[in-house]
PDB file of N, H, CA, C and O in Angstrom:
ATOM      1  N   MET A   1     -17.666   0.748  55.894  1.00  0.00           N
ATOM      2  CA  MET A   1     -17.383   0.596  54.259  1.00  0.00           C
ATOM      3  C   MET A   1     -18.166   2.375  54.318  1.00  0.00           C
ATOM      4  O   MET A   1     -19.127   2.679  55.024  1.00  0.00           O
ATOM      5  N   LEU A   2     -17.582   3.102  53.580  1.00  0.00           N
ATOM      6  H   LEU A   2     -16.801   2.855  53.006  1.00  0.00           H
ATOM      7  CA  LEU A   2     -17.745   4.462  52.917  1.00  0.00           C
ATOM      8  C   LEU A   2     -18.836   4.713  51.906  1.00  0.00           C
ATOM      9  O   LEU A   2     -19.773   5.510  51.940  1.00  0.00           O
ATOM     10  N   SER A   3     -18.517   3.930  51.103  1.00  0.00           N
ATOM     11  H   SER A   3     -17.756   3.283  51.075  1.00  0.00           H
ATOM     12  CA  SER A   3     -18.483   3.790  49.597  1.00  0.00           C
ATOM     13  C   SER A   3     -17.816   2.705  48.355  1.00  0.00           C
ATOM     14  O   SER A   3     -16.847   1.956  48.478  1.00  0.00           O
ATOM     15  N   ILE A   4     -18.566   2.883  47.325  1.00  0.00           N
ATOM     16  H   ILE A   4     -19.353   3.491  47.225  1.00  0.00           H
ATOM     17  CA  ILE A   4     -17.894   2.282  46.162  1.00  0.00           C
ATOM     18  C   ILE A   4     -17.965   3.018  44.995  1.00  0.00           C
ATOM     19  O   ILE A   4     -18.987   3.473  44.480  1.00  0.00           O
ATOM     20  N   LEU A   5     -17.051   3.094  44.681  1.00  0.00           N
ATOM     21  H   LEU A   5     -16.221   2.725  45.099  1.00  0.00           H
ATOM     22  CA  LEU A   5     -16.707   4.226  43.636  1.00  0.00           C
ATOM     23  C   LEU A   5     -17.176   3.535  41.599  1.00  0.00           C
ATOM     24  O   LEU A   5     -16.409   3.272  40.673  1.00  0.00           O
ATOM     25  N   GLU A   6     -18.280   3.497  41.656  1.00  0.00           N
ATOM     26  H   GLU A   6     -18.903   3.711  42.408  1.00  0.00           H
ATOM     27  CA  GLU A   6     -18.389   2.700  40.417  1.00  0.00           C
ATOM     28  C   GLU A   6     -18.086   3.421  39.277  1.00  0.00           C
ATOM     29  O   GLU A   6     -18.305   3.053  38.123  1.00  0.00           O
ATOM     30  N   ASN A   7     -17.594   4.423  39.620  1.00  0.00           N
ATOM     31  H   ASN A   7     -17.417   4.722  40.558  1.00  0.00           H
ATOM     32  CA  ASN A   7     -17.126   5.145  38.331  1.00  0.00           C
ATOM     33  C   ASN A   7     -16.037   5.445  38.720  1.00  0.00           C
ATOM     34  O   ASN A   7     -15.777   6.583  39.109  1.00  0.00           O
ATOM     35  N   ALA A   8     -15.206   4.502  38.691  1.00  0.00           N
ATOM     36  H   ALA A   8     -15.417   3.577  38.374  1.00  0.00           H
ATOM     37  CA  ALA A   8     -13.427   4.495  38.882  1.00  0.00           C
ATOM     38  C   ALA A   8     -13.150   3.551  37.983  1.00  0.00           C
ATOM     39  O   ALA A   8     -13.645   2.429  37.872  1.00  0.00           O
ATOM     40  N   HIS A   9     -12.043   4.260  37.127  1.00  0.00           N
ATOM     41  H   HIS A   9     -11.642   5.172  37.216  1.00  0.00           H
ATOM     42  CA  HIS A   9     -11.089   3.460  36.202  1.00  0.00           C
ATOM     43  C   HIS A   9      -9.812   3.616  35.642  1.00  0.00           C
ATOM     44  O   HIS A   9      -9.055   4.579  35.769  1.00  0.00           O
ATOM     45  N   GLU A  10      -9.647   2.586  35.014  1.00  0.00           N
ATOM     46  H   GLU A  10     -10.262   1.804  34.911  1.00  0.00           H
ATOM     47  CA  GLU A  10      -8.328   3.399  35.083  1.00  0.00           C
ATOM     48  C   GLU A  10      -7.582   2.160  36.092  1.00  0.00           C
ATOM     49  O   GLU A  10      -6.414   1.872  35.829  1.00  0.00           O
ATOM     50  N   ILE A  11      -8.112   1.615  36.962  1.00  0.00           N
ATOM     51  H   ILE A  11      -9.061   1.848  37.176  1.00  0.00           H
ATOM     52  CA  ILE A  11      -7.430   0.973  37.620  1.00  0.00           C
ATOM     53  C   ILE A  11      -6.352   0.417  37.533  1.00  0.00           C
ATOM     54  O   ILE A  11      -6.318  -0.280  36.519  1.00  0.00           O
ATOM     55  N   ALA A  12      -4.942   0.366  38.430  1.00  0.00           N
ATOM     56  H   ALA A  12      -4.970   0.932  39.254  1.00  0.00           H
ATOM     57  CA  ALA A  12      -3.860  -0.606  38.670  1.00  0.00           C
ATOM     58  C   ALA A  12      -3.427  -0.402  40.123  1.00  0.00           C
ATOM     59  O   ALA A  12      -3.753   0.510  40.883  1.00  0.00           O
ATOM     60  N   ILE A  13      -2.463  -1.654  40.389  1.00  0.00           N
ATOM     61  H   ILE A  13      -2.198  -2.394  39.771  1.00  0.00           H
ATOM     62  CA  ILE A  13      -2.234  -2.117  41.531  1.00  0.00           C
ATOM     63  C   ILE A  13      -0.616  -2.079  41.502  1.00  0.00           C
ATOM     64  O   ILE A  13      -0.167  -3.220  41.392  1.00  0.00           O
ATOM     65  N   GLU A  14       0.323  -1.137  41.565  1.00  0.00           N
ATOM     66  H   GLU A  14      -0.041  -0.211  41.654  1.00  0.00           H
ATOM     67  CA  GLU A  14       1.848  -1.691  41.451  1.00  0.00           C
ATOM     68  C   GLU A  14       2.083  -1.716  42.707  1.00  0.00           C
ATOM     69  O   GLU A  14       1.727  -0.933  43.588  1.00  0.00           O
ATOM     70  N   GLN A  15       2.949  -3.030  42.770  1.00  0.00           N
ATOM     71  H   GLN A  15       3.237  -3.666  42.054  1.00  0.00           H
ATOM     72  CA  GLN A  15       3.671  -3.729  43.958  1.00  0.00           C
ATOM     73  C   GLN A  15       5.198  -4.043  43.926  1.00  0.00           C
ATOM     74  O   GLN A  15       5.702  -4.650  42.981  1.00  0.00           O
ATOM     75  N   SER A  16       5.838  -3.647  44.888  1.00  0.00           N
ATOM     76  H   SER A  16       5.429  -3.154  45.656  1.00  0.00           H
ATOM     77  CA  SER A  16       7.391  -3.693  44.603  1.00  0.00           C
ATOM     78  C   SER A  16       7.752  -4.304  46.175  1.00  0.00           C
ATOM     79  O   SER A  16       7.109  -4.129  47.210  1.00  0.00           O
ATOM     80  N   LEU A  17       9.034  -5.093  45.962  1.00  0.00           N
ATOM     81  H   LEU A  17       9.557  -5.235  45.121  1.00  0.00           H
ATOM     82  CA  LEU A  17       9.710  -5.243  47.427  1.00  0.00           C
ATOM     83  C   LEU A  17       9.928  -4.469  48.307  1.00  0.00           C
ATOM     84  O   LEU A  17      10.431  -3.361  48.123  1.00  0.00           O
ATOM     85  N   ASN A  18       9.372  -5.207  50.073  1.00  0.00           N
ATOM     86  H   ASN A  18       8.963  -6.107  50.223  1.00  0.00           H
ATOM     87  CA  ASN A  18       9.429  -4.524  50.764  1.00  0.00           C
ATOM     88  C   ASN A  18       8.595  -2.729  50.713  1.00  0.00           C
ATOM     89  O   ASN A  18       8.987  -1.785  51.399  1.00  0.00           O
ATOM     90  N   LYS A  19       7.682  -2.690  49.946  1.00  0.00           N
ATOM     91  H   LYS A  19       7.363  -3.457  49.388  1.00  0.00           H
ATOM     92  CA  LYS A  19       6.962  -1.361  49.800  1.00  0.00           C
ATOM     93  C   LYS A  19       5.562  -1.515  49.900  1.00  0.00           C
ATOM     94  O   LYS A  19       5.229  -2.700  49.861  1.00  0.00           O
ATOM     95  N   SER A  20       4.587  -0.673  50.023  1.00  0.00           N
ATOM     96  H   SER A  20       4.858   0.289  50.055  1.00  0.00           H
ATOM     97  CA  SER A  20       3.212  -0.977  50.469  1.00  0.00           C
ATOM     98  C   SER A  20       2.595  -0.583  48.729  1.00  0.00           C
ATOM     99  O   SER A  20       3.116   0.188  47.923  1.00  0.00           O
ATOM    100  N   PRO A  21       1.237  -1.487  48.544  1.00  0.00           N
ATOM    101  CA  PRO A  21       1.067  -0.905  47.088  1.00  0.00           C
ATOM    102  C   PRO A  21       1.090  -0.348  46.734  1.00  0.00           C
ATOM    103  O   PRO A  21       1.117   0.440  47.680  1.00  0.00           O
ATOM    104  N   VAL A  22       1.124   0.483  45.563  1.00  0.00           N
ATOM    105  H   VAL A  22       1.102  -0.157  44.795  1.00  0.00           H
ATOM    106  CA  VAL A  22       0.725   1.814  45.058  1.00  0.00           C
ATOM    107  C   VAL A  22      -0.588   1.427  44.150  1.00  0.00           C
ATOM    108  O   VAL A  22      -0.586   0.591  43.246  1.00  0.00           O
ATOM    109  N   ILE A  23      -1.457   2.037  44.484  1.00  0.00           N
ATOM    110  H   ILE A  23      -1.458   2.717  45.218  1.00  0.00           H
ATOM    111  CA  ILE A  23      -3.286   1.866  43.842  1.00  0.00           C
ATOM    112  C   ILE A  23      -3.428   3.632  43.012  1.00  0.00           C
ATOM    113  O   ILE A  23      -3.446   4.764  43.496  1.00  0.00           O
ATOM    114  N   THR A  24      -3.520   3.006  41.312  1.00  0.00           N
ATOM    115  H   THR A  24      -3.505   2.087  40.919  1.00  0.00           H
ATOM    116  CA  THR A  24      -4.032   4.263  40.827  1.00  0.00           C
ATOM    117  C   THR A  24      -4.642   4.344  40.223  1.00  0.00           C
ATOM    118  O   THR A  24      -4.168   3.835  39.208  1.00  0.00           O
ATOM    119  N   PHE A  25      -6.377   4.985  39.870  1.00  0.00           N
ATOM    120  H   PHE A  25      -6.762   5.399  40.694  1.00  0.00           H
ATOM    121  CA  PHE A  25      -6.521   5.082  39.632  1.00  0.00           C
ATOM    122  C   PHE A  25      -7.833   6.374  38.802  1.00  0.00           C
ATOM    123  O   PHE A  25      -7.263   7.438  39.044  1.00  0.00           O
ATOM    124  N   SER A  26      -8.663   6.611  38.320  1.00  0.00           N
ATOM    125  H   SER A  26      -9.126   5.746  38.124  1.00  0.00           H
ATOM    126  CA  SER A  26      -9.139   7.919  37.900  1.00  0.00           C
ATOM    127  C   SER A  26     -10.703   7.811  37.932  1.00  0.00           C
ATOM    128  O   SER A  26     -11.499   6.876  38.023  1.00  0.00           O
ATOM    129  N   LEU A  27     -10.766   8.734  37.853  1.00  0.00           N
ATOM    130  H   LEU A  27     -10.119   9.493  37.779  1.00  0.00           H
ATOM    131  CA  LEU A  27     -11.997   9.485  39.004  1.00  0.00           C
ATOM    132  C   LEU A  27     -12.361  10.638  38.232  1.00  0.00           C
ATOM    133  O   LEU A  27     -11.550  11.549  38.066  1.00  0.00           O
ATOM    134  N   PRO A  28     -13.768  10.675  37.640  1.00  0.00           N
ATOM    135  CA  PRO A  28     -14.498  12.011  37.071  1.00  0.00           C
ATOM    136  C   PRO A  28     -14.549  13.488  38.632  1.00  0.00           C
ATOM    137  O   PRO A  28     -15.042  13.537  39.758  1.00  0.00           O
ATOM    138  N   ALA A  29     -14.024  14.084  38.072  1.00  0.00           N
ATOM    139  H   ALA A  29     -13.623  14.044  37.157  1.00  0.00           H
ATOM    140  CA  ALA A  29     -14.009  15.162  38.829  1.00  0.00           C
ATOM    141  C   ALA A  29     -15.188  15.764  39.194  1.00  0.00           C
ATOM    142  O   ALA A  29     -15.148  16.416  40.238  1.00  0.00           O
ATOM    143  N   ASP A  30     -16.676  15.684  38.338  1.00  0.00           N
ATOM    144  H   ASP A  30     -16.708  15.154  37.490  1.00  0.00           H
ATOM    145  CA  ASP A  30     -17.774  15.483  38.824  1.00  0.00           C
ATOM    146  C   ASP A  30     -18.654  14.237  40.080  1.00  0.00           C
ATOM    147  O   ASP A  30     -19.830  14.220  40.444  1.00  0.00           O
ATOM    148  N   ASP A  31     -17.726  13.511  40.383  1.00  0.00           N
ATOM    149  H   ASP A  31     -16.771  13.525  40.088  1.00  0.00           H
ATOM    150  CA  ASP A  31     -18.216  12.461  40.940  1.00  0.00           C
ATOM    151  C   ASP A  31     -18.295  12.882  43.154  1.00  0.00           C
ATOM    152  O   ASP A  31     -17.430  13.146  43.989  1.00  0.00           O
ATOM    153  N   ASP A  32     -19.853  12.707  43.203  1.00  0.00           N
ATOM    154  H   ASP A  32     -20.556  12.493  42.524  1.00  0.00           H
ATOM    155  CA  ASP A  32     -19.766  12.899  44.465  1.00  0.00           C
ATOM    156  C   ASP A  32     -19.220  12.495  45.275  1.00  0.00           C
ATOM    157  O   ASP A  32     -19.326  13.179  46.292  1.00  0.00           O
ATOM    158  N   LYS A  33     -18.387  11.307  45.403  1.00  0.00           N
ATOM    159  H   LYS A  33     -18.301  10.751  44.576  1.00  0.00           H
ATOM    160  CA  LYS A  33     -18.034  10.150  46.224  1.00  0.00           C
ATOM    161  C   LYS A  33     -16.427  10.654  45.718  1.00  0.00           C
ATOM    162  O   LYS A  33     -15.475   9.900  45.920  1.00  0.00           O
ATOM    163  N   SER A  34     -16.241  12.003  45.045  1.00  0.00           N
ATOM    164  H   SER A  34     -17.015  12.615  44.881  1.00  0.00           H
ATOM    165  CA  SER A  34     -14.542  12.028  45.593  1.00  0.00           C
ATOM    166  C   SER A  34     -14.478  12.744  46.554  1.00  0.00           C
ATOM    167  O   SER A  34     -13.294  12.919  46.839  1.00  0.00           O
ATOM    168  N   VAL A  35     -15.315  13.395  47.391  1.00  0.00           N
ATOM    169  H   VAL A  35     -16.277  13.253  47.160  1.00  0.00           H
ATOM    170  CA  VAL A  35     -14.741  14.093  47.926  1.00  0.00           C
ATOM    171  C   VAL A  35     -14.763  13.126  49.849  1.00  0.00           C
ATOM    172  O   VAL A  35     -14.836  13.729  50.920  1.00  0.00           O
ATOM    173  N   LEU A  36     -14.680  11.686  49.686  1.00  0.00           N
ATOM    174  H   LEU A  36     -14.621  11.196  48.817  1.00  0.00           H
ATOM    175  CA  LEU A  36     -14.525  10.903  50.501  1.00  0.00           C
ATOM    176  C   LEU A  36     -13.223  10.200  50.679  1.00  0.00           C
ATOM    177  O   LEU A  36     -12.752   9.436  51.522  1.00  0.00           O
ATOM    178  N   LEU A  37     -12.640  10.988  49.075  1.00  0.00           N
ATOM    179  H   LEU A  37     -13.023  11.608  48.391  1.00  0.00           H
ATOM    180  CA  LEU A  37     -10.754  10.330  49.004  1.00  0.00           C
ATOM    181  C   LEU A  37      -9.980  11.430  50.200  1.00  0.00           C
ATOM    182  O   LEU A  37      -9.419  12.502  49.974  1.00  0.00           O
ATOM    183  N   THR A  38     -10.150  10.856  51.268  1.00  0.00           N
ATOM    184  H   THR A  38     -10.606   9.985  51.452  1.00  0.00           H
ATOM    185  CA  THR A  38      -9.053  12.117  52.199  1.00  0.00           C
ATOM    186  C   THR A  38      -7.850  11.362  52.899  1.00  0.00           C
ATOM    187  O   THR A  38      -7.915  10.137  52.792  1.00  0.00           O
ATOM    188  N   ARG A  39      -7.032  11.738  53.423  1.00  0.00           N
ATOM    189  H   ARG A  39      -6.979  12.733  53.509  1.00  0.00           H
ATOM    190  CA  ARG A  39      -5.900  11.229  53.770  1.00  0.00           C
ATOM    191  C   ARG A  39      -6.610   9.828  54.830  1.00  0.00           C
ATOM    192  O   ARG A  39      -6.277   8.644  54.880  1.00  0.00           O
ATOM    193  N   ALA A  40      -8.005  10.819  55.803  1.00  0.00           N
ATOM    194  H   ALA A  40      -8.275  11.781  55.763  1.00  0.00           H
ATOM    195  CA  ALA A  40      -8.055  10.427  57.131  1.00  0.00           C
ATOM    196  C   ALA A  40      -9.010   8.729  56.633  1.00  0.00           C
ATOM    197  O   ALA A  40      -9.299   7.952  57.543  1.00  0.00           O
ATOM    198  N   ASN A  41      -9.271   8.486  55.599  1.00  0.00           N
ATOM    199  H   ASN A  41      -9.036   9.117  54.860  1.00  0.00           H
ATOM    200  CA  ASN A  41     -10.120   7.464  54.729  1.00  0.00           C
ATOM    201  C   ASN A  41      -8.784   6.609  54.548  1.00  0.00           C
ATOM    202  O   ASN A  41      -7.686   7.151  54.417  1.00  0.00           O
ATOM    203  N   GLU A  42      -9.019   4.865  54.554  1.00  0.00           N
ATOM    204  H   GLU A  42      -9.910   4.425  54.661  1.00  0.00           H
ATOM    205  CA  GLU A  42      -8.069   4.234  53.438  1.00  0.00           C
ATOM    206  C   GLU A  42      -8.832   3.562  52.685  1.00  0.00           C
ATOM    207  O   GLU A  42      -9.896   3.060  53.049  1.00  0.00           O
ATOM    208  N   VAL A  43      -8.268   3.487  51.379  1.00  0.00           N
ATOM    209  H   VAL A  43      -7.404   3.895  51.084  1.00  0.00           H
ATOM    210  CA  VAL A  43      -8.665   2.804  49.943  1.00  0.00           C
ATOM    211  C   VAL A  43      -8.539   1.698  50.372  1.00  0.00           C
ATOM    212  O   VAL A  43      -7.617   1.515  51.167  1.00  0.00           O
ATOM    213  N   TRP A  44      -9.294   0.723  50.053  1.00  0.00           N
ATOM    214  H   TRP A  44     -10.043   0.872  49.406  1.00  0.00           H
ATOM    215  CA  TRP A  44      -9.150  -0.745  49.512  1.00  0.00           C
ATOM    216  C   TRP A  44      -9.777  -1.404  48.515  1.00  0.00           C
ATOM    217  O   TRP A  44     -10.933  -1.286  48.108  1.00  0.00           O
ATOM    218  N   ILE A  45      -8.728  -2.249  48.091  1.00  0.00           N
ATOM    219  H   ILE A  45      -7.789  -2.345  48.421  1.00  0.00           H
ATOM    220  CA  ILE A  45      -9.400  -2.756  46.571  1.00  0.00           C
ATOM    221  C   ILE A  45     -10.406  -3.926  46.795  1.00  0.00           C
ATOM    222  O   ILE A  45     -10.653  -3.766  47.990  1.00  0.00           O
ATOM    223  N   ARG A  46     -10.822  -4.536  46.570  1.00  0.00           N
ATOM    224  H   ARG A  46     -10.622  -4.667  45.599  1.00  0.00           H
ATOM    225  CA  ARG A  46     -11.517  -6.176  46.638  1.00  0.00           C
ATOM    226  C   ARG A  46     -11.917  -6.678  45.938  1.00  0.00           C
ATOM    227  O   ARG A  46     -12.703  -6.065  45.216  1.00  0.00           O
ATOM    228  N   ASP A  47     -11.589  -8.565  45.576  1.00  0.00           N
ATOM    229  H   ASP A  47     -10.950  -9.063  46.163  1.00  0.00           H
ATOM    230  CA  ASP A  47     -11.639  -8.932  44.724  1.00  0.00           C
ATOM    231  C   ASP A  47     -13.208  -8.910  44.708  1.00  0.00           C
ATOM    232  O   ASP A  47     -13.834  -9.011  45.763  1.00  0.00           O
ATOM    233  N   ILE A  48     -13.877  -8.766  43.406  1.00  0.00           N
ATOM    234  H   ILE A  48     -13.368  -8.684  42.549  1.00  0.00           H
ATOM    235  CA  ILE A  48     -15.165  -8.451  42.840  1.00  0.00           C
ATOM    236  C   ILE A  48     -16.219  -9.521  42.834  1.00  0.00           C
ATOM    237  O   ILE A  48     -17.424  -9.284  42.748  1.00  0.00           O
ATOM    238  N   VAL A  49     -15.470 -11.186  42.971  1.00  0.00           N
ATOM    239  H   VAL A  49     -14.491 -11.378  43.041  1.00  0.00           H
ATOM    240  CA  VAL A  49     -16.223 -12.157  42.840  1.00  0.00           C
ATOM    241  C   VAL A  49     -15.901 -12.696  44.370  1.00  0.00           C
ATOM    242  O   VAL A  49     -16.921 -12.990  44.995  1.00  0.00           O
ATOM    243  N   THR A  50     -14.530 -12.893  45.147  1.00  0.00           N
ATOM    244  H   THR A  50     -13.702 -12.655  44.640  1.00  0.00           H
ATOM    245  CA  THR A  50     -14.672 -13.283  46.723  1.00  0.00           C
ATOM    246  C   THR A  50     -14.380 -12.569  47.790  1.00  0.00           C
ATOM    247  O   THR A  50     -13.914 -12.966  48.858  1.00  0.00           O
ATOM    248  N   GLY A  51     -14.819 -10.951  47.300  1.00  0.00           N
ATOM    249  H   GLY A  51     -15.198 -10.629  46.432  1.00  0.00           H
ATOM    250  CA  GLY A  51     -15.046 -10.119  48.297  1.00  0.00           C
ATOM    251  C   GLY A  51     -13.294  -9.985  49.018  1.00  0.00           C
ATOM    252  O   GLY A  51     -13.073  -8.931  49.615  1.00  0.00           O
ATOM    253  N   ASP A  52     -12.294 -10.877  48.957  1.00  0.00           N
ATOM    254  H   ASP A  52     -12.474 -11.733  48.472  1.00  0.00           H
ATOM    255  CA  ASP A  52     -10.992 -10.570  49.464  1.00  0.00           C
ATOM    256  C   ASP A  52     -10.224  -9.067  49.476  1.00  0.00           C
ATOM    257  O   ASP A  52     -10.587  -8.366  48.532  1.00  0.00           O
ATOM    258  N   VAL A  53      -9.616  -8.683  50.021  1.00  0.00           N
ATOM    259  H   VAL A  53      -9.321  -9.252  50.788  1.00  0.00           H
ATOM    260  CA  VAL A  53      -9.054  -7.379  50.011  1.00  0.00           C
ATOM    261  C   VAL A  53      -7.484  -7.546  49.359  1.00  0.00           C
ATOM    262  O   VAL A  53      -6.569  -8.152  49.917  1.00  0.00           O
ATOM    263  N   ILE A  54      -7.397  -6.827  47.975  1.00  0.00           N
ATOM    264  H   ILE A  54      -8.140  -6.335  47.521  1.00  0.00           H
ATOM    265  CA  ILE A  54      -6.126  -7.373  46.909  1.00  0.00           C
ATOM    266  C   ILE A  54      -5.093  -6.152  47.877  1.00  0.00           C
ATOM    267  O   ILE A  54      -4.015  -6.405  48.415  1.00  0.00           O
ATOM    268  N   ALA A  55      -5.709  -5.030  47.872  1.00  0.00           N
ATOM    269  H   ALA A  55      -6.585  -4.825  47.435  1.00  0.00           H
ATOM    270  CA  ALA A  55      -5.027  -3.894  48.309  1.00  0.00           C
ATOM    271  C   ALA A  55      -5.806  -3.316  48.933  1.00  0.00           C
ATOM    272  O   ALA A  55      -7.030  -3.225  48.835  1.00  0.00           O
ATOM    273  N   SER A  56      -4.730  -2.687  49.956  1.00  0.00           N
ATOM    274  H   SER A  56      -3.736  -2.760  50.036  1.00  0.00           H
ATOM    275  CA  SER A  56      -5.720  -1.494  50.897  1.00  0.00           C
ATOM    276  C   SER A  56      -4.340   0.160  50.941  1.00  0.00           C
ATOM    277  O   SER A  56      -3.256   0.053  50.368  1.00  0.00           O
ATOM    278  N   GLY A  57      -4.603   1.015  51.438  1.00  0.00           N
ATOM    279  H   GLY A  57      -5.484   1.102  51.903  1.00  0.00           H
ATOM    280  CA  GLY A  57      -3.598   2.218  52.089  1.00  0.00           C
ATOM    281  C   GLY A  57      -4.515   3.616  51.970  1.00  0.00           C
ATOM    282  O   GLY A  57      -5.719   3.581  51.716  1.00  0.00           O
ATOM    283  N   ILE A  58      -3.765   4.843  52.190  1.00  0.00           N
ATOM    284  H   ILE A  58      -2.787   4.872  52.396  1.00  0.00           H
ATOM    285  CA  ILE A  58      -3.911   6.191  52.374  1.00  0.00           C
ATOM    286  C   ILE A  58      -4.134   6.549  51.086  1.00  0.00           C
ATOM    287  O   ILE A  58      -4.071   5.999  49.987  1.00  0.00           O
ATOM    288  N   LEU A  59      -4.420   7.659  51.531  1.00  0.00           N
ATOM    289  H   LEU A  59      -4.470   8.106  52.425  1.00  0.00           H
ATOM    290  CA  LEU A  59      -4.661   8.694  49.989  1.00  0.00           C
ATOM    291  C   LEU A  59      -3.044   9.382  50.299  1.00  0.00           C
ATOM    292  O   LEU A  59      -2.541   9.625  51.396  1.00  0.00           O
ATOM    293  N   GLU A  60      -2.398   9.609  48.777  1.00  0.00           N
ATOM    294  H   GLU A  60      -2.807   9.412  47.886  1.00  0.00           H
ATOM    295  CA  GLU A  60      -1.227  10.084  49.048  1.00  0.00           C
ATOM    296  C   GLU A  60      -1.110  11.174  47.991  1.00  0.00           C
ATOM    297  O   GLU A  60      -0.806  12.269  48.462  1.00  0.00           O
ATOM    298  N   GLU A  61      -1.259  11.135  46.833  1.00  0.00           N
ATOM    299  H   GLU A  61      -1.506  10.245  46.450  1.00  0.00           H
ATOM    300  CA  GLU A  61      -1.615  12.402  46.113  1.00  0.00           C
ATOM    301  C   GLU A  61      -2.427  12.245  45.214  1.00  0.00           C
ATOM    302  O   GLU A  61      -2.306  11.232  44.525  1.00  0.00           O
ATOM    303  N   ARG A  62      -3.587  13.255  44.909  1.00  0.00           N
ATOM    304  H   ARG A  62      -3.685  14.078  45.468  1.00  0.00           H
ATOM    305  CA  ARG A  62      -4.905  14.053  44.216  1.00  0.00           C
ATOM    306  C   ARG A  62      -4.207  14.458  43.239  1.00  0.00           C
ATOM    307  O   ARG A  62      -3.269  15.212  43.497  1.00  0.00           O
ATOM    308  N   VAL A  63      -4.476  14.060  41.811  1.00  0.00           N
ATOM    309  H   VAL A  63      -5.238  13.448  41.601  1.00  0.00           H
ATOM    310  CA  VAL A  63      -4.189  14.949  40.848  1.00  0.00           C
ATOM    311  C   VAL A  63      -5.262  15.277  39.765  1.00  0.00           C
ATOM    312  O   VAL A  63      -5.539  14.286  39.088  1.00  0.00           O
ATOM    313  N   ASP A  64      -5.914  16.371  39.437  1.00  0.00           N
ATOM    314  H   ASP A  64      -5.689  17.176  39.986  1.00  0.00           H
ATOM    315  CA  ASP A  64      -6.685  16.978  38.553  1.00  0.00           C
ATOM    316  C   ASP A  64      -6.349  17.296  37.184  1.00  0.00           C
ATOM    317  O   ASP A  64      -5.709  18.274  36.797  1.00  0.00           O
ATOM    318  N   THR A  65      -6.870  16.325  36.464  1.00  0.00           N
ATOM    319  H   THR A  65      -7.390  15.531  36.779  1.00  0.00           H
ATOM    320  CA  THR A  65      -6.168  15.987  35.043  1.00  0.00           C
ATOM    321  C   THR A  65      -6.962  16.381  33.966  1.00  0.00           C
ATOM    322  O   THR A  65      -6.495  16.302  32.829  1.00  0.00           O
ATOM    323  N   ARG A  66      -8.347  16.885  34.199  1.00  0.00           N
ATOM    324  H   ARG A  66      -8.726  16.949  35.122  1.00  0.00           H
ATOM    325  CA  ARG A  66      -9.188  17.916  33.122  1.00  0.00           C
ATOM    326  C   ARG A  66      -8.424  18.815  32.846  1.00  0.00           C
ATOM    327  O   ARG A  66      -8.776  19.711  32.078  1.00  0.00           O
TER     328      ARG A  66
END
């Protein structure tokens, strides 16, 4: 594990048949851990209670909405 994105918010997972899940979330632009979000690193979403992986994937698009 590289890090936990404590400041992530507006998290959503979109599931479609025969497609990988699409994970979207917002992260403040000044968050130091945002540099870890690269195509080389896989993003995992885990259930906070059980620790089970709910969804995983690679970074496909990064948008700055400032």
